[in-house]
SETORDO-324102 format. One record per residue (C-alpha): y, x, z; residue number from 1. Coordinates in nm, 3 decimals, decimal comma, always signed. Each point is the difference from the previous one (the first is absolute). Example, Ala and Ser with C-alpha at 12.3 -4.5 7.8 and 13.67 -1.06 7.14 Angstrom:
! SETORDO-324102
yy/xx/zz/nr
-0,450/+1,230/+0,780/1
+0,344/+0,137/-0,066/2
***
This chain:
! SETORDO-324102
yy/xx/zz/nr
+0,132/+0,852/+1,678/1
+0,312/-0,013/+0,205/2
+0,151/-0,338/+0,078/3
+0,330/+0,107/-0,157/4
-0,179/+0,073/-0,328/5
-0,126/-0,362/-0,022/6
+0,320/-0,154/-0,190/7
+0,000/+0,291/-0,245/8
-0,399/-0,043/-0,059/9
+0,062/-0,372/-0,057/10
+0,285/+0,060/-0,248/11
-0,198/+0,253/-0,209/12
-0,302/-0,243/+0,004/13
+0,226/-0,260/-0,119/14
+0,160/+0,219/-0,269/15
-0,352/+0,099/-0,111/16
-0,116/-0,356/-0,065/17
+0,323/-0,120/-0,146/18
+0,022/+0,286/-0,251/19
-0,348/-0,117/-0,123/20
+0,062/-0,360/+0,026/21
+0,376/-0,070/-0,031/22
-0,057/-0,363/-0,095/23
-0,160/-0,064/+0,350/24
+0,271/+0,164/+0,201/25
+0,068/-0,297/+0,228/26
-0,364/-0,059/+0,053/27
-0,052/+0,368/+0,088/28
+0,261/-0,015/+0,280/29
-0,140/-0,333/+0,121/30
-0,362/+0,126/+0,010/31
+0,118/+0,337/+0,168/32
+0,109/-0,210/+0,293/33
-0,274/-0,238/+0,013/34
-0,323/+0,200/-0,097/35
-0,078/+0,328/+0,183/36
-0,280/+0,045/-0,242/37
+0,235/-0,011/-0,300/38
+0,253/+0,224/+0,193/39
-0,294/+0,262/+0,034/40
-0,088/-0,009/-0,383/41
+0,379/+0,057/-0,081/42
+0,024/+0,296/+0,245/43
-0,312/+0,163/-0,138/44
+0,150/-0,051/-0,347/45
+0,323/+0,159/+0,089/46
-0,196/+0,296/+0,175/47
-0,229/+0,039/-0,306/48
+0,286/+0,019/-0,230/49
+0,173/+0,243/+0,225/50
-0,327/+0,223/-0,010/51
-0,013/-0,027/-0,373/52
+0,354/+0,089/-0,068/53
-0,061/+0,321/+0,229/54
-0,316/+0,094/-0,174/55
+0,167/+0,313/-0,157/56
-0,002/+0,150/+0,361/57
-0,383/+0,000/-0,001/58
-0,161/+0,325/-0,098/59
-0,072/+0,014/-0,369/60
-0,393/+0,011/+0,057/61
+0,026/-0,341/+0,169/62
+0,279/-0,156/-0,185/63
-0,161/-0,198/-0,283/64
-0,266/-0,126/+0,231/65
+0,235/-0,113/+0,246/66
+0,238/-0,165/-0,265/67
-0,305/-0,198/-0,109/68
-0,062/-0,119/+0,342/69
+0,348/-0,093/+0,100/70
+0,046/-0,185/-0,346/71
-0,330/-0,190/+0,057/72
+0,118/-0,107/+0,340/73
+0,346/-0,099/-0,127/74
-0,139/-0,200/-0,262/75
-0,249/-0,187/+0,244/76
+0,277/-0,083/+0,239/77
+0,228/-0,119/-0,280/78
-0,279/-0,234/-0,094/79
-0,047/-0,113/+0,362/80
+0,374/-0,071/+0,033/81
-0,007/-0,186/-0,343/82
-0,284/-0,203/+0,124/83
+0,159/-0,111/+0,322/84
+0,338/-0,087/-0,191/85
-0,175/-0,202/-0,264/86
-0,216/-0,186/+0,253/87
+0,308/-0,064/+0,197/88
+0,173/-0,137/-0,291/89
-0,308/-0,214/-0,098/90
+0,024/-0,167/+0,351/91
+0,354/-0,089/-0,074/92
+0,013/-0,129/-0,357/93
+0,358/-0,111/+0,054/94
+0,094/+0,356/+0,015/95
+0,050/+0,193/-0,340/96
+0,021/+0,371/+0,006/97
+0,316/+0,115/-0,199/98
+0,006/+0,099/-0,266/99
-0,302/-0,200/-0,109/100
-0,301/+0,220/-0,098/101
-0,060/-0,006/-0,386/102
-0,363/-0,044/-0,101/103
***
């Protein structure tokens, strides 16, 4: 990766996480600056979403298998991002995500 790509990669990573967890937008921005591991997960999520969005460019014989692989990876990464965000919120009980989750 080129150094001048880092801000764009970071923004794509933030956007990917915020799209999935808009109620945690502030926490996402904070964690992106504080946790390299969280940033890596979000960057992987953004890359996996991009690959999934371009699946129609894959040869037809491979398309459905690749679609399933990318979808599975996206789902796993969304779960990881969510787990970090909920663990972070649990450590800070005075912070309530907005809007509150409905059970």
